[in-house]
C-alpha positions as CSV (number, residue, x, y, z in Angstrom):
1,M,172.0,92.8,79.2
2,T,173.4,93.3,82.6
3,Q,173.4,96.7,84.3
4,A,177.2,96.9,84.3
5,K,177.3,96.3,80.6
6,T,174.6,98.9,80.0
7,Q,176.6,101.5,82.0
8,V,179.8,100.7,80.1
9,L,178.0,101.2,76.8
10,A,176.4,104.4,78.0
11,K,179.9,105.8,79.0
12,R,181.4,104.7,75.7
13,K,178.6,106.3,73.7
14,H,179.1,109.7,75.4
15,A,182.9,109.6,75.8
16,G,183.6,111.3,72.5
17,Y,181.7,114.5,73.2
18,G,184.6,116.0,75.0
19,E,186.9,115.2,72.2
20,G,185.5,117.3,69.4
21,M,182.1,115.7,68.8
22,S,179.1,117.9,69.2
23,P,176.0,116.5,71.0
24,N,172.9,115.9,69.0
25,V,169.3,116.8,69.5
26,L,166.5,114.5,68.2
27,V,163.0,115.8,68.1
28,R,160.3,113.2,67.6
29,N,156.7,113.5,66.5
30,V,157.1,116.8,64.7
31,P,153.7,117.5,63.1
32,T,153.7,117.3,59.3
33,E,152.7,120.9,58.8
34,I,155.5,122.2,61.0
35,H,158.1,120.0,59.3
36,A,156.8,121.2,55.9
37,T,157.1,124.8,56.9
38,L,160.6,124.4,58.2
39,V,161.7,122.5,55.1
40,S,160.2,125.3,52.9
41,R,161.9,128.0,54.9
42,A,165.2,126.2,54.9
43,E,165.0,125.9,51.1
44,A,164.1,129.6,50.7
45,A,167.2,130.4,52.8
46,G,169.4,128.2,50.8
47,K,170.2,126.0,53.7
48,S,169.7,122.4,54.7
49,L,167.0,121.6,57.2
50,Q,169.7,120.9,59.8
51,E,171.5,124.2,59.2
52,Y,168.2,126.1,59.4
53,V,167.0,124.5,62.6
54,L,170.4,124.9,64.2
55,G,170.2,128.6,63.3
56,L,166.8,128.8,65.0
57,L,168.2,127.0,68.1
58,S,171.2,129.3,68.2
59,E,169.1,132.4,67.9
60,S,166.8,131.2,70.7
61,A,169.6,130.2,73.0
62,G,171.3,133.6,72.5
63,K,168.3,135.4,73.9
64,P,167.9,135.4,77.7
65,T,164.6,134.2,79.1
66,M,162.4,136.6,81.1
67,A,163.5,134.7,84.3
68,E,167.1,135.3,83.4
69,V,166.5,139.0,82.8
70,M,164.7,139.4,86.0
71,A,167.4,137.5,88.0
72,E,170.0,139.8,86.5
73,I,167.9,142.9,87.4
74,E,167.5,141.6,90.9
75,A,171.2,140.9,91.2
76,N,172.0,144.4,90.0
77,L,169.6,146.0,92.3
78,A,171.0,144.0,95.2
79,A,174.5,145.1,94.3
80,N,173.4,148.7,93.8
81,P,170.2,149.4,95.7
82,M,170.2,153.2,95.3
83,P,171.4,154.0,91.8
84,S,172.8,157.5,91.6
85,M,171.6,158.2,88.1
86,S,169.6,161.3,87.2
87,T,166.4,161.0,85.3
88,E,168.1,162.2,82.1
89,E,170.9,159.5,82.5
90,I,168.2,156.8,83.0
91,V,166.3,157.9,79.9
92,A,169.6,158.1,77.9
93,T,170.6,154.5,79.0
94,I,167.2,153.2,78.0
95,R,167.4,154.8,74.6
96,E,170.9,153.5,74.1
97,G,169.7,150.0,74.8
98,R,166.9,150.3,72.4
99,E,169.2,151.6,69.7
100,E,171.6,148.7,70.2
101,R,168.7,146.1,70.0
102,T,167.5,147.8,66.8
103,T,171.0,147.7,65.3
104,R,171.3,144.0,66.2
105,L,167.9,143.1,64.7
106,L,168.4,145.1,61.5
107,G,172.1,144.6,61.1
C-alpha cells in the first residue's frame, strides 16, 4: 500500500470523530485476574464492563493530578504573592474545602 493511500485511509478513519462519534480506547494484555475483578465489580454494580470501566476512567479524569494541583497553586501564588488572609480565614477556607470534598465523596 502506498503512503498516500495509507494517509487517506487514516484521515477517513478519524474523520467521523468530530461529527458525533466518540473516540475509543483499546487496552491490550489486561491480566486475567484484573479482567475478572473488573467483570465481577461491573456485574455487582449492574453495569456492563464497558459502562463500569468508562465510569472508572471518568472518575480518574475528573481528579486533577498532583502536578496540576501544584501548577494551580504556583499560578495562584504568582498572581497573589502576599495573601491578605488572616490565620482564621485560612483555617476556615481549609475546613470549607474539606467539607466540600467529604460531601462529594459521600453524596
